[in-house]
C-alpha positions in Angstrom: 28.9 -58.3 76.7 25.2 -57.4 76.3 23.7 -54.3 77.9 23.1 -54.7 81.6 20.1 -53.0 83.2 18.8 -52.7 86.8 16.1 -50.9 88.8 17.3 -48.0 90.9 14.5 -48.1 93.4 12.9 -45.2 95.3 14.0 -44.9 98.9 11.4 -44.2 101.5 12.1 -42.9 105.0 9.3 -44.6 107.0 10.2 -42.3 109.8 13.0 -39.6 110.1 14.1 -38.2 113.4 16.7 -35.4 112.9 19.0 -33.8 115.5 20.5 -30.4 115.6 23.3 -29.4 113.3 26.6 -30.5 114.7 30.1 -28.9 114.5 31.1 -31.1 111.6 28.3 -29.6 109.5 26.1 -32.7 109.6 22.8 -33.5 111.2 22.5 -36.8 113.2 19.5 -38.8 112.3 17.6 -42.0 112.9 15.4 -43.6 110.3 13.9 -46.8 109.1 14.5 -47.0 105.4 12.6 -49.2 102.9 12.7 -49.5 99.2 9.9 -49.4 96.6 9.5 -51.7 93.6 9.3 -48.6 91.4 12.2 -46.3 90.4 14.6 -45.3 87.7 16.3 -47.7 85.2 20.0 -47.7 84.8 21.8 -49.5 81.9 25.5 -49.9 81.2 27.6 -51.5 78.5 31.4 -51.5 77.9 32.6 -48.6 75.7 35.8 -46.7 74.8 35.1 -44.0 77.4 32.7 -43.1 80.2 29.5 -41.4 79.0 26.0 -40.8 80.3 22.8 -40.3 78.4 19.5 -39.4 80.2 16.0 -39.8 79.0 12.6 -40.9 80.4 9.7 -38.8 81.8 11.9 -36.7 84.0 15.1 -36.8 82.0 14.7 -33.2 80.6 14.1 -31.9 84.2 17.3 -33.4 85.4 19.6 -31.2 83.3 23.4 -31.2 83.8 23.3 -31.0 87.6 21.7 -34.4 88.4 24.0 -36.3 86.1 26.9 -35.8 88.5 26.1 -38.6 91.0 26.4 -41.5 88.6 29.5 -40.1 87.0 31.1 -39.1 90.3 30.5 -42.6 91.7 31.9 -44.3 88.6 35.0 -42.1 88.6 35.6 -42.9 92.2 35.2 -46.6 91.4 37.9 -46.3 88.8 40.2 -44.7 91.4 39.4 -47.3 94.0 40.2 -50.2 91.6 43.3 -48.6 90.0 41.8 -48.7 86.5 41.3 -45.1 85.8 38.0 -43.8 84.5 35.9 -46.8 83.5 35.0 -47.3 79.9 31.2 -47.5 80.1 28.2 -46.1 78.2 25.6 -45.4 80.9 21.9 -44.7 80.2 19.6 -43.3 82.8 15.8 -43.7 82.2 14.7 -41.1 84.7 11.2 -42.1 86.0 11.2 -40.6 89.5 10.5 -36.9 90.0 13.4 -34.6 90.8 14.0 -33.3 94.4 11.3 -35.7 95.6 12.7 -37.1 98.8 13.1 -40.5 97.2 16.9 -40.7 97.1 16.8 -41.0 93.3 20.2 -39.7 92.5 21.9 -41.9 95.1 19.9 -44.9 94.0 20.9 -44.3 90.4 24.6 -44.2 91.5 24.2 -47.4 93.5 22.7 -49.2 90.6 25.4 -48.0 88.3 28.2 -49.1 90.6 26.8 -52.6 90.9 26.3 -52.9 87.1 29.8 -51.5 86.5 31.3 -54.1 88.8 29.7 -56.9 86.8 30.2 -55.4 83.3 33.9 -54.8 83.9 34.6 -57.9 86.0 36.0 -55.8 88.9 37.3 -57.5 92.0 35.8 -55.3 94.6 33.6 -56.6 97.5 30.4 -55.2 98.8 32.0 -53.4 101.7 34.5 -51.6 99.5 31.8 -50.8 97.0 29.8 -49.1 99.8 32.8 -47.0 100.6 32.9 -45.9 97.0 29.2 -45.1 97.1 29.8 -42.7 100.0 31.2 -40.2 97.5 27.6 -39.3 96.6 26.6 -38.5 100.2 25.2 -40.2 103.2 22.5 -41.9 101.2 25.1 -43.6 99.0 25.8 -46.8 101.0 22.1 -47.4 101.9 21.0 -46.9 98.3 23.8 -49.3 97.1 22.5 -52.0 99.5 18.8 -51.4 98.5 17.7 -53.3 101.6 15.5 -52.3 104.5 17.7 -50.9 107.2 17.9 -48.8 110.3 20.0 -45.7 109.5 21.8 -43.6 112.1 24.7 -41.2 112.4 24.7 -39.2 109.2 22.6 -41.9 107.7 25.7 -44.0 107.0 25.5 -46.3 110.1 23.3 -49.1 108.8 21.8 -52.2 110.4 19.7 -54.5 108.1 16.1 -55.1 109.2 14.8 -58.2 107.5 11.7 -58.4 109.7 9.8 -55.5 108.0 6.8 -57.0 106.2 6.0 -56.0 102.7 3.8 -52.8 103.0 1.1 -51.9 100.5 1.7 -48.2 99.7 0.9 -45.3 97.4 3.5 -42.6 96.5 2.2 -39.2 95.6 4.3 -36.3 94.4 2.4 -33.1 93.7 4.7 -32.1 90.9 6.9 -29.6 92.8 10.5 -29.9 93.9 11.5 -29.8 97.6 15.3 -29.0 97.6 17.0 -30.8 100.5 19.3 -27.9 101.4 16.5 -25.4 101.8 14.5 -27.8 103.9 17.4 -28.4 106.3 18.1 -24.6 106.6 14.4 -24.1 107.5 14.7 -26.9 110.1 17.7 -25.3 111.6 15.8 -22.0 112.0 13.3 -23.8 114.2 13.5 -25.3 117.7 14.9 -28.6 116.5 14.3 -32.1 117.8 16.4 -35.2 118.5 17.8 -38.1 116.5 16.2 -40.6 118.9 15.9 -44.2 117.7 12.7 -45.8 119.0 12.6 -49.3 120.3 11.7 -51.8 117.5 8.1 -53.1 117.3 7.4 -56.0 119.5 5.3 -57.5 116.7 6.3 -57.3 113.1 2.8 -57.9 111.6 1.6 -55.4 109.1 -1.0 -53.9 111.4 1.4 -53.6 114.4 4.2 -52.1 112.3 1.9 -49.4 110.9 0.6 -48.7 114.4 4.2 -48.4 115.6 5.1 -46.1 112.7 2.2 -43.8 113.4 3.9 -43.0 116.7 7.1 -41.8 115.0 7.6 -38.7 112.9 9.4 -37.0 110.0 11.1 -34.0 111.6 11.6 -32.4 108.1 7.9 -32.4 107.3 6.9 -29.2 109.0 9.8 -27.1 107.5 9.2 -28.6 104.1 5.5 -27.8 104.3 6.3 -24.2 105.3 8.5 -23.8 102.2 6.3 -25.8 99.8 2.6 -25.6 100.7 1.7 -28.1 98.0 3.1 -30.8 100.3 0.4 -30.0 102.8 -2.2 -30.4 100.0 -0.6 -33.7 99.1 -0.7 -35.0 102.7 -4.3 -34.0 102.9 -5.1 -35.7 99.6 -3.6 -39.0 100.6 -5.1 -38.8 104.1 -8.5 -38.5 102.4 -8.3 -41.8 100.5 -10.3 -44.7 101.7 -8.7 -47.2 104.1 -5.4 -45.3 104.5 -3.7 -46.3 107.7 -0.8 -43.8 107.8 0.2 -40.8 105.7 3.7 -39.2 105.9 6.2 -37.3 103.8 9.3 -39.1 102.8 12.8 -37.6 103.4 12.9 -33.9 102.7 9.8 -34.2 100.4 7.9 -33.4 98.3 6.7 -37.0 97.9 4.1 -38.3 100.3 3.4 -41.9 101.0 0.3 -43.7 102.3 0.2 -47.1 103.8 -2.8 -49.4 103.4 -3.9 -52.7 104.9 -4.0 -54.5 101.5 -2.7 -54.2 97.9 -6.3 -53.8 96.7 -6.9 -50.8 99.0 -3.7 -49.1 97.9 -4.4 -49.7 94.2 -7.9 -48.2 94.6 -6.4 -45.2 96.4 -3.7 -44.8 93.7 -6.4 -44.8 91.0 -8.5 -42.2 92.8 -5.5 -39.9 93.4 -4.4 -40.1 89.8 -7.9 -39.2 88.6 -8.1 -36.2 90.9 -4.5 -35.0 90.4 -3.6 -35.6 86.7 -0.6 -33.3 86.9 0.9 -35.2 89.9 3.0 -38.4 90.0 1.1 -41.3 91.6 2.3 -44.9 92.0 1.1 -48.0 93.8 4.0 -49.9 95.2 5.1 -52.4 97.8 7.7 -51.3 100.3 10.3 -53.7 101.5 13.7 -54.0 99.9 14.8 -57.4 101.1 
């Protein structure tokens, strides 16, 4: 069988409402999640044993720690299907920044699971594959789906949302990591908020959706900014671009996204940001994930 390759898209939390830490050690949350048309690339081909190689612009930064999600997911897949550790050679072309609030590791694992199912001819349906994906964390099932969805509970209660229009966007990472654990600990040290789910927009036009999103929030933004001031600078930089309609941090950061009325406006903003911040990571993208 030839090598199979797939995009592992960046995950964007269009809003993220987070509740207080519960007795089970998890935070309840509510979010509307969309996926970009940029991300990492994952390739698999049958082999005598399971292996993983990593390259790409951020491959060296990943080190040994980030490899684990793909391998952990594939080993769990072998357990779930009764075949033992799958014989696959996996290559990760790491194009997304590390610790960037983009769900990169979970998305990599999701892409690897779907490719492995095809490459090995495994008889496992989508629901069971989502259960396998849960081994990498709460983002696992949503990143396996790669579809716009409302996420609640720990992020594992998912309801597809096909009405979201394609949104013209720019992603900007200032080149610094924002570790999720540290951000949540800083959040817990504050007054906290609630994992409230807002009513859906009454109108799903692009203008109405952006206006609705502007009334939501990312509860992790303030603690992330306190820990990593470069995020505040990134928010300001995106907010200062022409025609930007909404600026917000994604997930636990440090990536910031801007939403624009048209592709042309977003492309112009991306070019301006890239010129002003040559050491940052800037991408024009469309957010949807249908």
